C-alpha positions as CSV (number, residue, x, y, z in Angstrom):
1,M,0.4,0.1,0.0
2,S,1.8,3.4,-0.9
3,K,2.1,5.8,1.7
4,P,-0.8,8.2,2.1
5,K,-0.3,12.3,1.2
6,V,-0.3,14.7,3.6
7,F,-3.5,15.8,2.9
8,E,-5.3,13.2,2.5
9,K,-7.7,11.0,5.9
10,P,-8.6,8.0,6.2
11,V,-11.8,6.7,4.9
12,G,-14.9,6.8,6.3
13,V,-14.1,10.6,8.5
14,K,-14.0,14.3,6.8
15,D,-13.5,17.5,8.1
16,Y,-15.5,20.2,9.4
17,L,-15.3,24.0,7.8
18,P,-15.8,26.6,9.7
19,Q,-19.3,27.2,8.3
20,A,-20.5,24.3,8.9
21,V,-18.9,23.7,12.9
22,A,-21.5,27.0,13.5
23,K,-23.9,25.9,12.1
24,L,-24.0,21.9,14.1
25,R,-23.2,24.1,17.3
26,S,-25.7,25.6,16.9
27,I,-28.2,22.5,16.3
28,E,-26.3,20.8,19.5
29,R,-27.0,24.0,21.7
30,S,-30.7,24.4,20.5
31,V,-31.7,20.6,21.3
32,L,-29.7,20.3,24.6
33,T,-31.3,23.0,26.1
34,C,-34.6,21.6,24.6
35,M,-33.5,18.4,26.2
36,E,-32.2,19.8,29.6
37,S,-36.1,21.8,29.8
38,W,-37.4,18.5,30.0
39,G,-35.2,17.5,33.0
40,Y,-32.1,16.0,31.4
41,R,-28.6,16.8,32.4
42,Q,-25.7,16.3,30.4
43,I,-23.5,13.9,30.7
44,L,-19.7,13.2,29.1
45,T,-18.3,9.8,29.0
46,P,-14.3,8.4,27.3
47,T,-13.6,8.3,23.7
48,M,-12.0,5.2,24.5
49,E,-13.8,2.0,26.9
50,Y,-12.9,-1.5,27.5
51,Y,-13.5,-4.2,24.7
52,D,-15.2,-6.9,27.8
53,T,-17.4,-4.0,29.0
54,V,-18.9,-1.6,27.2
55,G,-17.8,-3.2,23.9
56,V,-19.8,-6.7,24.4
57,A,-22.6,-4.8,25.9
58,S,-22.3,-2.5,23.1
59,S,-25.6,-2.7,20.1
60,T,-23.4,-2.5,17.5
61,S,-22.1,-5.6,16.0
62,D,-18.5,-6.6,16.7
63,K,-17.3,-5.7,13.2
64,K,-17.8,-2.5,13.1
65,L,-15.9,-1.6,16.1
66,F,-13.1,0.1,16.2
67,K,-10.6,-1.9,18.7
68,L,-6.9,-1.3,19.8
69,L,-4.6,-2.4,22.4
70,N,-3.3,-0.2,25.4
71,N,0.0,-0.8,26.6
72,R,-0.5,-3.8,29.2
73,G,-2.4,-5.3,26.1
74,T,-5.9,-4.7,26.9
75,T,-7.9,-4.8,24.3
76,L,-10.7,-1.3,24.0
77,V,-12.6,0.3,21.5
78,L,-13.6,3.9,20.4
79,R,-17.2,4.0,21.7
80,S,-19.8,2.9,18.9
81,D,-22.6,5.1,21.4
82,M,-23.0,6.1,24.2
83,T,-26.0,4.1,25.2
84,A,-23.7,1.3,26.9
85,P,-21.3,4.1,28.4
86,I,-23.9,5.9,30.5
87,A,-25.2,2.0,31.5
88,R,-22.0,1.8,32.8
89,V,-21.9,4.9,34.9
90,V,-25.7,4.1,35.7
91,S,-24.6,1.4,37.1
92,S,-21.2,2.3,38.8
93,L,-20.8,6.5,39.5
94,L,-24.6,7.2,39.6
95,K,-25.4,3.9,41.3
96,E,-26.7,5.3,44.7
97,E,-28.5,8.0,42.6
98,P,-32.6,6.7,42.8
99,F,-34.3,6.4,39.3
100,P,-35.6,7.6,36.9
101,I,-32.2,9.1,35.9
102,R,-32.7,11.6,33.4
103,L,-29.4,12.1,31.0
104,S,-28.5,14.0,28.1
105,Y,-25.2,13.3,25.8
106,H,-23.2,15.5,22.8
107,A,-21.0,13.2,21.3
108,N,-18.6,11.9,18.4
109,V,-18.5,7.6,17.6
110,F,-16.9,5.5,16.1
111,R,-18.4,2.8,13.8
112,S,-16.1,0.9,11.1
113,I,-17.5,0.2,7.7
114,E,-17.1,-1.1,4.1
115,E,-14.7,1.5,2.3
116,E,-17.3,1.1,-0.8
117,A,-20.6,2.1,1.6
118,G,-19.7,5.5,1.3
119,R,-21.1,5.5,4.4
120,E,-19.1,8.1,8.0
121,A,-16.9,5.7,10.4
122,E,-17.2,8.5,12.6
123,F,-20.3,11.0,13.3
124,F,-21.9,12.9,16.3
125,Q,-25.0,12.2,17.7
126,T,-27.1,14.4,20.6
127,G,-29.7,12.1,22.5
128,V,-31.3,10.8,25.8
129,E,-31.6,7.6,28.2
130,L,-34.7,7.3,30.5
131,V,-33.6,4.9,33.1
132,G,-35.6,3.2,36.1
133,D,-39.0,4.0,34.0
134,E,-40.4,0.5,32.5
135,T,-44.3,2.6,32.0
136,P,-45.7,3.7,28.7
137,E,-45.4,6.7,29.9
138,A,-41.6,6.8,30.0
139,D,-42.0,5.7,26.0
140,A,-44.0,8.4,25.4
141,E,-41.7,10.8,27.2
142,V,-39.1,10.2,24.7
143,V,-40.4,10.2,21.7
144,A,-42.1,14.0,21.9
145,L,-39.1,14.6,23.5
146,A,-37.6,13.8,20.1
147,I,-39.9,15.4,18.9
148,A,-39.5,18.4,20.4
149,S,-35.5,17.9,19.5
150,L,-36.2,17.3,15.8
151,K,-37.9,20.8,15.9
152,A,-35.1,22.5,17.6
153,A,-32.7,21.2,15.3
154,G,-34.6,23.5,12.5
155,V,-35.2,19.6,10.6
156,P,-39.0,21.3,8.9
157,K,-40.4,18.7,8.0
158,F,-40.2,15.1,9.5
159,K,-41.9,11.3,10.2
160,I,-41.5,9.6,13.4
161,A,-42.4,5.8,12.8
162,M,-43.3,3.6,15.7
163,G,-43.1,-0.2,16.1
164,H,-42.5,-2.8,19.1
165,V,-40.2,-5.6,18.8
166,G,-42.5,-8.0,20.7
167,F,-45.1,-7.9,18.2
168,L,-43.0,-9.0,15.8
169,N,-41.1,-11.7,18.1
170,G,-45.0,-13.3,19.1
171,L,-46.3,-13.2,15.6
172,L,-43.3,-15.0,13.7
173,E,-43.3,-17.6,17.0
174,E,-46.7,-18.1,16.6
175,A,-46.3,-18.7,12.7
176,L,-43.2,-20.4,12.4
177,E,-43.0,-21.6,16.0
178,G,-39.5,-23.8,17.2
179,R,-37.9,-22.4,13.7
180,I,-35.5,-20.2,14.9
181,E,-33.4,-19.7,12.0
182,E,-36.3,-18.7,9.5
183,Q,-37.7,-16.6,12.0
184,K,-34.4,-14.5,12.3
185,A,-34.0,-14.4,8.3
186,L,-37.4,-12.8,8.2
187,K,-36.4,-10.2,10.6
188,E,-33.0,-9.3,9.2
189,L,-34.9,-8.8,5.7
190,L,-37.6,-6.7,8.2
191,L,-34.3,-4.8,9.8
192,N,-33.1,-3.7,6.5
193,R,-36.4,-2.8,5.0
194,D,-36.1,-5.4,2.4
195,Y,-40.0,-5.6,1.7
196,V,-39.4,-7.6,-1.9
197,G,-37.1,-10.1,-0.2
198,Y,-39.3,-10.4,3.0
199,K,-42.2,-11.4,0.8
200,T,-39.3,-13.7,-1.7
201,L,-38.9,-16.0,1.5
202,L,-42.6,-16.2,2.5
203,G,-43.0,-17.9,-0.5
204,T,-40.6,-20.4,-0.1
205,L,-41.4,-21.4,3.5
206,D,-43.6,-24.3,3.8
207,L,-47.0,-22.5,5.3
208,D,-50.6,-22.0,5.1
209,L,-52.1,-20.2,2.8
210,A,-53.3,-18.1,5.4
211,V,-50.7,-17.5,7.9
212,R,-48.7,-16.5,4.7
213,G,-51.3,-14.3,4.2
214,E,-50.9,-13.0,8.1
215,L,-47.2,-12.6,7.6
216,E,-47.5,-10.4,4.7
217,G,-50.1,-8.6,6.0
218,I,-48.1,-7.0,8.1
219,L,-46.4,-4.8,5.8
220,R,-49.8,-3.1,5.3
221,L,-49.8,-2.3,9.4
222,R,-48.9,1.1,9.5
223,G,-50.6,4.9,10.3
224,G,-52.6,5.2,13.5
225,Q,-54.3,3.8,16.3
226,E,-56.6,1.5,13.9
227,V,-53.6,-0.5,13.5
228,C,-53.4,-1.0,17.3
229,D,-57.2,-3.0,16.4
230,Q,-55.9,-4.3,13.3
231,A,-52.9,-6.1,15.5
232,L,-54.7,-7.4,18.5
233,M,-57.1,-9.5,15.6
234,L,-54.2,-10.2,14.1
235,S,-52.3,-12.7,16.3
236,S,-53.0,-14.1,20.0
237,N,-49.8,-14.9,21.2
238,P,-49.4,-13.6,24.4
239,E,-45.9,-11.6,23.7
240,A,-47.5,-9.7,20.6
241,Q,-50.6,-9.2,22.9
242,A,-49.0,-7.7,25.3
243,S,-47.0,-5.5,23.3
244,I,-49.5,-4.3,20.6
245,R,-51.8,-3.0,24.2
246,H,-47.8,-1.4,25.3
247,L,-47.8,0.0,22.1
248,C,-51.5,1.5,22.7
249,S,-51.2,2.7,25.5
250,V,-48.3,5.2,24.1
251,W,-50.1,6.1,21.7
252,E,-52.9,7.2,24.0
253,V,-49.7,9.3,25.8
254,L,-48.7,10.5,22.6
255,Q,-52.7,12.2,21.9
256,D,-52.4,13.9,25.1
257,Y,-48.7,15.6,24.4
258,G,-50.9,17.0,21.1
259,V,-47.9,15.0,18.7
260,C,-50.0,12.2,17.0
261,E,-49.6,14.2,13.6
262,D,-46.4,13.7,13.6
263,V,-46.0,9.8,14.6
264,S,-47.4,6.5,12.8
265,I,-47.5,3.4,13.6
266,D,-45.5,0.5,11.5
267,L,-45.7,-2.6,12.7
268,T,-42.3,-3.6,10.9
269,M,-40.2,-1.3,12.8
270,I,-37.8,-3.9,14.6
271,G,-34.6,-1.7,15.3
272,D,-32.3,-3.9,16.3
273,F,-33.4,-7.1,17.4
274,S,-31.3,-8.4,19.5
275,Y,-30.5,-5.5,21.3
276,Y,-34.1,-3.7,21.7
277,T,-36.8,-5.1,24.1
278,G,-40.0,-3.0,23.5
279,M,-41.2,-0.4,21.2
280,T,-38.6,1.3,18.5
281,F,-38.9,4.3,16.2
282,E,-37.5,6.1,14.2
283,G,-37.3,9.8,12.2
284,Y,-37.3,10.4,8.7
285,A,-36.8,13.7,7.0
286,A,-38.3,15.2,3.8
287,D,-35.9,14.6,1.2
288,L,-33.2,12.4,3.2
289,G,-33.4,8.4,2.4
290,F,-31.7,7.5,6.0
291,P,-33.2,8.3,9.5
292,V,-32.2,11.6,11.7
293,C,-32.9,9.7,14.7
294,S,-33.7,5.8,16.3
295,G,-34.3,5.5,19.6
296,G,-36.3,2.5,21.4
297,R,-36.7,0.1,25.2
298,Y,-33.9,-1.5,26.2
299,D,-34.7,-3.2,29.8
300,N,-31.8,-6.5,29.5
301,L,-28.3,-3.5,29.2
302,L,-27.9,-2.8,31.8
303,Q,-28.1,-5.9,34.0
304,Q,-25.0,-6.4,32.0
305,F,-23.6,-3.4,33.9
306,G,-24.8,-4.7,38.1
307,R,-27.6,-2.7,38.1
308,P,-30.9,-4.4,36.1
309,A,-33.6,-1.5,35.0
310,P,-35.8,-0.9,32.6
311,A,-34.6,2.0,29.9
312,T,-35.4,3.6,26.8
313,G,-34.0,6.5,25.4
314,F,-33.1,8.3,21.5
315,A,-30.1,9.4,19.3
316,L,-30.6,12.1,16.5
317,K,-28.0,11.6,13.8
318,T,-26.6,15.4,14.3
319,T,-24.6,14.8,11.3
320,R,-27.4,13.9,9.1
321,I,-29.4,16.9,10.3
322,L,-26.6,19.0,8.7
323,E,-28.2,18.6,5.3
324,V,-31.2,19.4,6.0
325,S,-31.6,21.6,9.2
326,S,-33.4,25.0,8.3
327,R,-31.7,26.4,11.5
328,Y,-29.2,29.5,10.7
329,A,-25.4,29.1,11.7
330,D,-26.2,32.0,14.8
331,R,-22.3,32.6,15.2
332,E,-22.1,33.1,11.4
333,E,-24.9,36.0,11.7
334,R,-23.3,38.1,13.7
335,G,-21.5,40.9,12.3
336,R,-17.7,40.6,11.3
337,V,-15.9,43.6,12.3
338,L,-12.0,44.7,12.3
339,V,-10.3,47.0,14.2
340,L,-7.2,48.4,12.4
341,Y,-4.2,50.0,14.2
342,S,-1.4,51.5,13.9
343,S,1.4,51.0,16.1
344,P,1.2,53.7,18.9
345,A,-2.9,53.3,18.7
346,R,-2.0,50.0,19.8
347,R,-3.7,49.8,23.3
348,D,-6.4,52.8,22.0
349,A,-7.5,50.4,19.4
350,L,-7.5,46.8,22.3
351,V,-9.3,48.4,23.9
352,Y,-12.4,49.8,21.9
353,A,-12.0,46.3,20.6
354,E,-12.9,44.1,24.0
355,E,-15.3,46.8,24.4
356,R,-17.5,45.5,21.0
357,R,-16.8,42.2,21.7
358,S,-18.2,42.5,24.8
359,E,-22.1,43.7,23.8
360,G,-21.8,39.8,22.5
361,K,-23.3,41.0,19.1
362,E,-20.3,41.0,17.2
363,M,-16.8,39.0,16.0
364,V,-14.1,41.6,16.6
365,E,-11.0,40.8,14.8
366,T,-7.5,43.1,15.2
367,R,-4.9,43.6,13.1
368,V,-1.7,45.7,13.0
369,L,-1.3,48.0,10.1
370,A,1.9,46.6,8.3
371,D,4.7,49.1,6.7
372,G,2.8,50.5,3.4
373,E,-0.5,48.6,4.4
374,S,-3.4,50.6,3.5
375,G,-5.2,52.2,6.2
376,E,-7.7,53.5,4.9
377,R,-11.3,52.2,5.7
378,R,-13.5,52.0,2.5
379,D,-10.0,49.9,1.2
380,W,-10.6,47.2,3.7
381,L,-14.2,47.3,3.4
382,A,-14.1,46.4,-0.3
383,D,-11.9,42.8,1.2
384,G,-15.9,41.9,1.6
385,R,-15.4,40.5,4.5
386,Y,-16.4,42.3,7.1
387,S,-19.8,44.4,7.8
388,D,-17.9,47.3,9.7
389,V,-13.9,48.5,9.6
390,V,-12.2,50.9,12.2
391,V,-8.7,52.1,12.0
392,F,-7.0,53.7,14.9
393,K,-3.5,55.6,13.5
């Protein structure tokens, strides 16, 4: 392999120039302020974690983890999400704090990707975790907060699709009892949104026509409250029935939040079925093919860190939101002022610059005039970068 050029970067990472950073920070501040107003306190965790604890507990598949060895030969990972590190903190540093615990975060995370996939290996997430509350109200809270956060981020048009892992688990177990590999294959196709592949696989399975019709019918189970009612008649499996009743209760709470116009029930929504245990959801922005947020219930994670507790949460894909956000980069909107000065007038110029900075309305730069440089204000304004130029001679 040839040596990379000095300006090249590894595949999957990118540079963010000042205008993009200003917009990213504006989104971050607005979203974290929104989350704080709902009672979520911000947390920071290390970029590196132990593979045998956080890495193993993560929802990220092992082959997508960035692994490295420290000087003692212990395997570390770059964090691939924030949920597992927060579970570690809740179970250790916050073990004396009573439930429920509400935490928020903004962080970069790392996932190894195939070079030809065109996806990012490092990206930003902003999200929350609500730990210690198993009620439908908790699930509804994180969905409603996700909606509020997307609005705070300036996403102009979006839709939340909400489902329940337990419904599909119960339905498939009833239809394909004991046929674990076939159930898993069907779930994988739904997870990847490959509905054509899902129907094709169903056609190859040894199933009664009525059962095949029921399993194909879930592709049409999308909408509002009526979907819950239809799903209750589709399966008599106890897990499927309990899951739908829970989802119905979540929908009722969302009605009281007044956000149901932004939500639809989609019973093909499964999330990562090896990780989530209940309600799952994704948010899609108009004109963007990838989800801008995702979340759900993961009641089994905390027990891996010695403090069993139900939990639910979500993460905004902040890097993707940059592409669709209507938020202006508030720092870029501020005027850009240049204070020029000759050496004898330096003190007065620097005092003046600090006075204008203290007003908090402008970015103020200072520069000493070199020998032969023009001290004419109009010449520097013609540069086009500055809204005002002040000269001290």
